N, C-alpha and C positions, 0 to 999 in steps of 0.2 A: 504494500500500500504506500502510495506517494503522498506525503503530508506536507510538502513544501509549498512554494508559490506565494503570491502576494495577497494579503488579506484585504487589499483595496479599501482601506479605511473602515472596515467592519469592526475592527478592534485593534488596540495597540499591542499586537503580539508579533513575535519574530517569524512566524510561519502560519499559513492559512489553516493548517490542521489544528492549531491551538486556539482558534476562534472559539470563545465559550458559547455554548447553547444550554440554557437552564443550568448554569453553573459547572458544566463539564466541557472539556475540549472536544471539538467536533469529531476528531479522529477516533475517539473512544467508541462512539456509536457504530462506526464502520468496523472497527476491530471486533466488537461484540457480535455484530451480525455475522462476520466471517467465522468466528469461533462456534457459533451455533449452527453452522452449516456443515453437515456430515461430509460434504465433498471436499472440504479444505483440510489439508494436513498441517501446513505451517504458514505463519504470517510474519512478514518482515515490514516493519514501519520505518520508512526512510524520511528523516527529518533534516533540515539544514542546521539545526541546533540540537544539543543534547537535552533530553527531557527526563524528568523523574516521573514516569508514568505509573499508573495503578498496577497492582500485582495481577497480571494476566497469567495464564498457565504457561508451561514450558514450550508451548508451540509458538509463542510470540517472542520475536527478537527485535531490537532497535538498531538502526544504522544511521550514522551521521553523514550526510552527503548533500551537496548543492550543485547547481549548474543547470544545464538544459534537461528536459524530460528524459531523453535517451541516456544521458549521463547518470541521472538519478536512478533510472530503471536498472542500468548496468550495476550500480552499487548494490541494489537489492538482489539482483541475480547472483552476484558474487557472494554475498552474505549467505544466501540460501544454497549456494553451490548447485544452482538449478540446471538440470539436464533434461527436464520434461517441461511441457507447456506451463506457463505461469500466468495467473490471473492478476492483471494490473488494475488497480482502482485508485482514483483520487480520493483524498481524505475529506472532501467537502460534499459528500453525498450521504448525510446522516439519516435519510429516510430509507436507505437500502435495507432489505430484509433477507434473512436466510433463504426464504422461499424464492425470492427474485434471483439470488445468486445460483441456487441449485437448478432452477428452471433454465437459466441462461446456459449453464454448463451442460445440461442434458441436451439442449438444442445444438450447442456447439459440437457435441460428440457425434451427432448425426452427419455433420459436415466433414469432420476430421481434418480441418484446414490448419495451416501454420498460424494464420491470423483470423480471429473471429471477432467481429465488431457488432454491437447491438444497435438495432434501429427500432423505433416505435412509431406506429402509424398515427397520423393526425386524428385527433378526436379523443384518444385515450387519456392524454395528459389533461386536457380541458375537462373531461368528465370526472376524473379523480380529484384534480386540484384546480378548480375554477380560478382563472386569473393568472395562472402561471404562464410565463413568457418563454417560448422556445423558438429556436431557429430551424426552419423546415426546408427540405429539398424536395422539389417536385419531380417525381419519376413517373414512368408510364403506369406503374402499379398504384400510384397515389402519392401523398405527401408524407415525408418521414423526417423524424428528428433522431439524433444519435444519443449515445450514453457516455458516461465517464468510467467505463469499465471495458476491458478488452482481454481476451485470452490470446496469448502469443507465445510462440516458440522463441526462446531467448536468442537463438542463432540468427533469427531474422533481424532483430534489433542490432546485434553486434555487426552484422554484415551491411547494414544500411543506416549507420549512425547519422550522417549528415542529412540524408533524405528524410529520415524519421523526424528530425528536428523541423524541417521545412513543412512537413505534413501536419505536425502538431501545431505549429504557429498559425497555420491556415485553417485549422479545424472548424472555426466558427464563421468562416467566410466561404460559402459554397462556390462563389465565383473564383476565388483564389485556388481552391482545391481543384476545380475542373480546369483551370488554366494550366496547372501542373500536369494534368492528364492529357493535354493537347487541345488544339483549336477545334478539331472535329467533335471532341467530347463536349467542349464548351458550347458549341452551336446546338448540338443535340440536347444539352441540358436546358438551354434557353427555350427550346421548342417543346420541352417536356417529353422527349422521345426516348430517353435512356431508360433501360431496365436495370433492376437491382443486380442481376447477373452480369450485365455489361460493365457496370461500375466495378464490381468485385473482380472481374476478369482483367480489366485494365490495370487495377492496382496490383494484382498478382504479377502481371508482366513487369511492372516497374520494380517491384520488390524481389522478383525472381523467387516467389514463394506462393503457396496456395492461400487464397483469401476467401472469406465468406461473410456476407452481411446476414446477421441473424435477427430475424424479427421476433420481438418479445412484447407482451402486453404490460410488462412491469416498468412503468415510467419512473419508479423510484431510482432506477439505475441512472437516470439522466438529470434528476433534479439536484443541481449543485447550488451551493450557497455563494453567490457572486455579489449580491447586493442586499440592501436592507430589507426589501420585500421578501427575498428568499429566506432570510434569517427569521422573519416573523412567521412565515409559513412553516418552517421547520420547528420553531418553538411551539406553534399551535398543535401540530401533529404529534410531536414527541411528548407534549404535556397532556395528551389525551383528547385533544380536539378532533372533530370529525374530519376524515379525508374524503368524504363523499360529497 
């Protein structure tokens, strides 16, 4: 789990994962969801600063690292001595649940790809959490938003460090992403002609690895705390408020 990043004025803390929600650092909610998921064996929390966290069980370790996302991810891979696919999560998705994680992993297993990225169809976020703002991409199958969780073979990151940085930086700008994929893709994107498989196939060509877009109904995967309204939503849900 990657708990660095900028808190963007949400709180005077050295890392986004330390932003408090109902008196607790945001990353703790994510760790607890992971530990309650039977499909997770070990958890590495990567922070830019050393923290004195709560007493989790022996499956949880902490690593101090900073830099770009691929660099931070590599630090986590090294600490875990990962040889198998690793589930990467950002620390600012406190509404994530064990059910959402387990469901995503089961859907990924059906693809067996080196990189599996979640997508959520338009309508589900608005139904579950009215007023939430998401960035959508219009494809032939419909409109989709992404998540802050990804299942990835560590070899793919290590072989594509610079490219992965570019992709991450452009992740919230559909036009920038499709520009990286080529003018033909950009044109088809503008016209809404691209399919999910075409996008995944093109990314696979660039990364020289198998890729899959995995549709999931669990919008909790993508609700990150980026601004004050996100923080209020998380506090309401985690304090027992309705999410319907």
